[in-house]
C-alpha positions as CSV (number, residue, x, y, z in Angstrom):
1,M,-110.3,-251.1,4.5
2,F,-106.7,-251.3,5.7
3,I,-103.9,-249.7,3.7
4,K,-101.0,-251.9,3.2
5,K,-99.1,-249.8,0.4
6,V,-99.4,-246.6,-1.0
7,A,-98.6,-244.8,-4.5
8,V,-98.0,-241.0,-4.8
9,V,-98.3,-239.9,-8.3
10,G,-96.4,-236.7,-9.1
11,A,-92.9,-236.4,-7.2
12,G,-92.8,-232.6,-6.9
13,T,-92.2,-230.7,-3.6
14,M,-95.7,-231.9,-2.3
15,G,-95.6,-235.3,-3.6
16,A,-92.2,-236.0,-2.4
17,D,-93.1,-234.7,1.1
18,I,-96.3,-237.1,1.2
19,A,-93.9,-239.9,0.2
20,Y,-91.8,-239.1,3.0
21,V,-94.6,-239.0,5.5
22,V,-95.9,-242.3,4.6
23,A,-92.6,-243.9,4.6
24,Q,-91.9,-242.3,8.1
25,A,-95.0,-244.0,9.3
26,G,-93.6,-247.4,8.3
27,I,-95.9,-247.9,5.2
28,P,-94.5,-248.9,1.8
29,V,-94.8,-246.3,-0.8
30,V,-94.4,-246.1,-4.6
31,L,-93.3,-242.6,-5.9
32,K,-94.0,-241.9,-9.5
33,D,-93.2,-239.4,-12.0
34,V,-92.7,-239.0,-15.7
35,T,-88.8,-238.6,-15.6
36,E,-85.7,-239.8,-13.8
37,E,-84.6,-236.5,-13.1
38,L,-87.7,-235.5,-11.3
39,L,-87.7,-238.6,-9.2
40,Q,-83.9,-237.9,-8.4
41,K,-84.7,-234.6,-7.1
42,A,-87.3,-236.1,-4.9
43,S,-85.1,-238.5,-3.8
44,T,-82.7,-235.8,-2.7
45,H,-85.3,-233.9,-0.8
46,I,-86.5,-236.9,1.1
47,Q,-83.1,-237.9,2.0
48,E,-82.6,-234.5,3.3
49,L,-85.7,-234.8,5.4
50,F,-84.4,-238.1,7.0
51,S,-81.0,-236.7,7.8
52,S,-82.4,-233.6,9.4
53,R,-84.4,-236.2,11.9
54,V,-81.2,-238.0,12.5
55,A,-79.2,-234.8,13.1
56,R,-82.0,-233.8,15.8
57,G,-81.7,-237.1,17.5
58,R,-85.3,-237.8,16.4
59,M,-84.2,-241.0,14.6
60,S,-81.3,-243.5,14.4
61,P,-79.2,-243.8,11.2
62,E,-80.6,-247.3,11.0
63,D,-84.1,-246.5,11.3
64,A,-83.7,-243.6,8.5
65,A,-82.2,-246.0,6.3
66,D,-84.9,-248.8,7.0
67,R,-87.8,-246.0,6.2
68,Q,-86.0,-244.7,3.0
69,G,-85.9,-248.4,1.9
70,L,-89.8,-248.4,2.0
71,I,-89.8,-245.9,-1.0
72,H,-89.8,-247.3,-4.4
73,Y,-89.1,-244.6,-7.3
74,T,-90.6,-245.3,-10.6
75,T,-91.5,-243.8,-14.0
76,D,-93.8,-246.8,-14.9
77,L,-97.4,-247.4,-13.8
78,A,-96.8,-251.2,-13.4
79,P,-95.5,-250.9,-9.6
80,L,-99.0,-249.5,-8.7
81,K,-100.9,-252.6,-9.5
82,D,-100.9,-253.8,-5.8
83,V,-101.3,-250.5,-3.8
84,S,-104.2,-249.9,-1.7
85,L,-104.2,-246.3,-1.9
86,V,-103.1,-243.9,-4.7
87,I,-102.5,-240.2,-3.9
88,E,-102.5,-238.0,-7.0
89,A,-100.2,-234.8,-6.5
90,V,-99.7,-233.6,-10.1
91,T,-100.3,-230.1,-11.4
92,E,-103.5,-228.1,-10.5
93,K,-105.3,-228.6,-13.8
94,L,-108.5,-230.4,-14.1
95,S,-107.9,-232.1,-17.4
96,V,-104.3,-233.4,-16.4
97,K,-105.5,-234.7,-13.2
98,Q,-108.5,-236.4,-14.8
99,A,-106.2,-238.0,-17.5
100,V,-103.6,-239.2,-14.7
101,L,-106.5,-240.8,-12.6
102,Q,-108.0,-242.4,-15.9
103,E,-104.5,-243.9,-16.4
104,I,-104.1,-245.1,-12.7
105,A,-107.6,-246.7,-12.6
106,A,-106.7,-248.7,-15.6
107,V,-103.8,-250.4,-13.7
108,V,-105.0,-250.7,-10.0
109,S,-107.6,-253.1,-8.1
110,P,-111.1,-251.9,-8.4
111,L,-111.2,-251.6,-4.6
112,T,-108.0,-249.2,-4.8
113,V,-108.9,-245.8,-3.1
114,L,-108.0,-243.0,-5.5
115,A,-107.3,-239.7,-3.7
116,S,-106.3,-236.3,-5.1
117,N,-104.3,-233.8,-3.3
118,T,-105.9,-231.1,-5.3
119,S,-106.1,-227.6,-3.5
120,A,-109.5,-226.5,-5.0
121,L,-110.7,-228.6,-7.8
122,S,-114.1,-230.4,-7.8
123,I,-113.6,-234.0,-6.5
124,T,-116.9,-234.8,-8.5
125,A,-115.5,-233.7,-11.7
126,L,-112.3,-235.5,-11.1
127,S,-114.2,-238.7,-10.3
128,E,-116.0,-238.6,-13.6
129,A,-112.5,-239.6,-15.3
130,V,-112.9,-243.2,-13.8
131,S,-115.7,-246.1,-13.8
132,R,-115.7,-246.3,-10.0
133,P,-116.3,-242.8,-8.8
134,E,-117.5,-243.7,-5.5
135,R,-113.6,-244.7,-4.7
136,V,-112.6,-241.1,-5.4
137,A,-112.0,-238.6,-2.9
138,G,-110.0,-235.5,-1.9
139,F,-107.0,-235.7,0.4
140,H,-105.4,-232.4,0.8
141,F,-102.4,-231.9,2.7
142,F,-100.8,-228.6,3.5
143,Y,-97.2,-227.3,2.8
144,P,-94.9,-228.5,3.9
145,A,-96.6,-231.7,4.3
146,H,-94.2,-233.2,6.6
147,M,-94.7,-230.5,9.4
148,M,-98.5,-229.6,8.9
149,K,-100.7,-231.9,10.8
150,L,-104.0,-231.1,9.1
151,V,-105.2,-233.2,6.2
152,E,-108.8,-232.3,4.5
153,V,-110.6,-235.4,3.4
154,I,-113.0,-234.3,0.9
155,R,-116.2,-236.1,0.0
156,G,-117.4,-235.7,-3.7
157,E,-121.1,-236.2,-4.5
158,T,-120.4,-239.9,-5.4
159,T,-117.8,-240.7,-2.8
160,D,-118.9,-243.6,-0.8
161,E,-118.7,-243.8,3.2
162,E,-116.1,-246.6,3.2
163,T,-113.7,-244.6,1.2
164,V,-114.1,-241.4,3.4
165,S,-113.7,-243.8,6.6
166,T,-110.5,-245.3,5.1
167,L,-108.7,-242.0,4.5
168,V,-109.7,-241.0,7.9
169,R,-108.0,-244.0,9.6
170,F,-105.1,-243.6,7.0
171,A,-104.7,-240.0,7.9
172,E,-104.6,-240.9,11.7
173,E,-102.0,-243.8,11.1
174,I,-99.6,-241.3,9.3
175,R,-100.0,-239.1,12.3
176,K,-102.0,-236.3,10.7
177,I,-105.5,-234.7,11.8
178,P,-108.2,-235.4,9.4
179,V,-111.1,-233.2,8.9
180,V,-113.8,-234.4,6.7
181,V,-115.3,-231.2,4.4
182,K,-118.1,-231.2,2.0
183,E,-117.1,-230.5,-1.6
184,C,-116.9,-226.7,-2.5
185,P,-114.4,-224.7,-4.6
186,G,-111.3,-224.3,-2.0
187,F,-112.8,-226.6,0.4
188,V,-112.3,-224.9,3.8
189,V,-108.7,-223.9,4.4
190,N,-107.7,-222.6,1.0
191,R,-111.0,-220.9,0.8
192,V,-109.7,-218.7,4.0
193,L,-106.3,-218.7,3.0
194,M,-106.6,-217.6,-0.7
195,A,-109.2,-214.7,0.4
196,G,-106.5,-213.3,2.5
197,M,-104.0,-213.8,-0.2
198,A,-105.9,-211.9,-2.6
199,E,-106.2,-208.8,-0.4
200,V,-102.5,-208.9,0.6
201,L,-101.7,-208.9,-3.0
202,R,-104.1,-206.0,-4.0
203,F,-102.7,-204.1,-1.1
204,Q,-99.1,-204.4,-2.2
205,S,-100.0,-203.5,-5.7
206,E,-101.9,-200.5,-4.4
207,T,-99.2,-199.2,-2.0
208,G,-96.0,-200.7,-3.3
209,V,-94.7,-201.9,0.1
210,P,-92.0,-204.4,-0.6
211,Y,-92.9,-208.0,-0.2
212,G,-90.4,-208.6,2.8
213,E,-91.8,-205.7,4.8
214,I,-95.3,-207.2,4.6
215,D,-94.0,-210.8,5.3
216,Q,-91.8,-209.5,8.2
217,A,-95.0,-207.8,9.6
218,I,-97.2,-210.8,9.4
219,T,-94.5,-213.2,11.0
220,A,-93.2,-210.5,13.7
221,H,-96.9,-210.4,14.9
222,K,-97.4,-214.2,14.8
223,L,-100.4,-213.7,12.5
224,A,-98.9,-216.9,10.4
225,P,-95.7,-218.9,10.7
226,M,-94.7,-217.5,7.3
227,G,-95.5,-214.5,5.1
228,P,-98.0,-215.0,2.1
229,F,-95.2,-214.4,-0.4
230,V,-92.9,-216.8,1.0
231,L,-95.6,-219.2,1.2
232,A,-96.7,-218.6,-2.4
233,D,-93.2,-219.0,-3.6
234,A,-92.9,-222.3,-1.7
235,L,-96.1,-223.7,-3.0
236,G,-95.4,-222.5,-6.6
237,L,-96.9,-219.3,-7.9
238,D,-98.6,-221.4,-10.6
239,V,-100.5,-223.4,-8.4
240,A,-101.5,-220.1,-6.3
241,L,-102.8,-218.6,-9.6
242,A,-104.8,-221.8,-10.6
243,V,-106.3,-221.8,-7.2
244,S,-107.2,-218.1,-7.3
245,K,-108.8,-218.5,-10.7
246,T,-110.8,-221.6,-9.5
247,L,-112.1,-219.4,-6.5
248,T,-112.7,-216.4,-8.3
249,A,-114.9,-218.2,-10.9
250,A,-116.9,-219.6,-8.1
251,Y,-117.1,-216.8,-5.8
252,G,-116.5,-213.6,-7.5
253,D,-113.8,-210.6,-7.4
254,R,-112.9,-211.1,-3.9
255,F,-110.8,-213.6,-4.7
256,R,-109.2,-212.0,-7.7
257,P,-105.5,-211.1,-6.6
258,G,-103.4,-208.2,-7.7
259,P,-101.7,-208.4,-11.1
260,Q,-98.3,-209.4,-9.7
261,L,-99.2,-213.1,-9.8
262,E,-100.3,-213.5,-13.2
263,T,-97.3,-211.5,-14.5
264,L,-94.8,-213.6,-12.7
265,V,-96.5,-216.8,-13.9
266,S,-96.5,-215.5,-17.5
267,Q,-92.8,-215.0,-17.1
268,G,-91.9,-218.3,-16.1
269,H,-91.1,-217.3,-12.6
270,L,-92.7,-219.8,-10.3
271,G,-91.0,-219.6,-7.1
272,V,-88.6,-221.6,-5.6
273,K,-88.8,-224.5,-8.1
274,T,-87.6,-222.0,-11.0
275,G,-85.3,-220.2,-8.7
276,Q,-87.4,-216.8,-9.0
277,G,-90.9,-215.7,-7.8
278,F,-91.5,-212.7,-5.6
279,Y,-87.9,-213.4,-4.3
280,S,-84.9,-214.6,-5.9
281,Y,-83.5,-218.0,-4.9
282,R,-80.5,-218.2,-7.3
């Protein structure tokens, strides 16, 4: 199946990045969210990404304007009716994602591929919300999506081969590296990443070493491009907590983080998007 038009549902940091990646590849994309305010924030972020490419000489102003023109912002589901692929990028809660997929499935063609950008949830459970579960798969980008090359293509128990092959080809078309993985909690990358994050959080809680010193030690020794606390703040601490709970339920206490994560989330400190997380952004 050839992907002619894409919809991204959820215009947060990740959703906006995904819409940018799709438009950058020359493919029309509808970016949908529930409020104009969220869409405006996404539009500003996307414009900054294009402006950065122009400033670095990677793209002409004319090409940047053309690519931005491929993005349609909407609070309505109607513009999704003619898309070939929907990428769901809403909050990391099974019930919310199922409800969103159900709404989308009622509007789009029966042949439309429904892909979730979930970090850890069951694709099979998500597919139970729609009448054609064979068209549902995971399509997991990594933060920041406009820079990270890897995309996990996750096959649920009912996902058919055409859906998987369509997503693999699409990932290559948008200049990403697809890796097909079997469904399991956390898939591959987040299973490894969150195990390390849990241990780092426990270490910090036990020793009191400042977050900044841990992040600096990791980046200085080139163990990762950014420290775990910077990364968690960028992803959203609510997302990190949701993923850690999913993995703890599946694999046990080795994925249970220190208390800082739950405390910050309970206080409404979710990272960059609220101005306060492990670090302050105000």
